[in-house]
N, C-alpha and C positions, 0 to 999 in steps of 0.2 A: 208389561205390568200384568200380573195375574189377578184375577178376581178372587174374592173371599169365597170360601166353601158354602158360607150361608146362602149366597146367591143361587146355588144349584141344588141344595138340599130340598127334597120333596118328592112327589109322585108325578109320573108322567105315563101317558098311555096313548094307544091307537087301536082301532078295531082290528082284531085279528092278531094282535101282538101282546095283548094284555097290559098289565101295569108294571112298570119298573119303579122301584123305590130307591132313592139315594139318601144316605145318612151320613153324618159326620161322627166318626168314632175316634176320639182322641186326636183330632186334627188330620184324620185320613178319611178319604171318601170311600164308602162302601156301598154296594148295590145289592138288591134282591130282586130277582126276576124269575118268578116261577120257582123251579127247583135250583136255579143258579144263584149263587151268592158269593160274595168275596170283595176284595179290596180292589179299587181302581187306582192306577198309577198315572200321574200327570205326565204327559209326554211333550206337550206344546202349551206352556202356560199363556202365551199371548193369544192363542186361538182357542183356549179352553178345550184342548183335545186330551183324552184319557184312553188308556189301554186297560183291558180287564182280562181275567183268567181265559185262557184259550186263544189269545192274541186278537180278540175283538177290540175295535176302536169305537169311540163315541166322541161327539162334539156337542157342547151345549150352545144353544141359540139364544141371542139376546136382541131386543128391539133398540137398544141404545148402544152408544159407543163409549169406550173407556175414555176418561177415568170414572164416569157415572157408574154407580154401583147398583143397578136395578137387577131384579131377579131374572133368571132364565125363563124364557117363554116355551122352550122345548128342548129336546135332545135328539141328535140325529144318530141312529143306531142301525147298523147294517143297511144303510141307504134309505131308511124310513125315518120321517120326523114324528116323534112322539110328543104331544102337547102336554104342557103342565096341567095337572088335574086340581 
């Protein structure tokens, strides 16, 4: 079962990595990270894994287990966990 986009929309950041913003545009997840921006494609709904332009992958982190619909607490991007801001 996949989580709703509303659980991941928001801003995430870590020292040295800046802020990544995820938004829901017409039912699709989009990201903005510095000069990079674009659509993210869901590749594994059960693990909340996504792929973005350039082949990068990301995974949202939650403190709860499905089917509870809590918001993501962070996102793992290029091996670094960025916390929800």
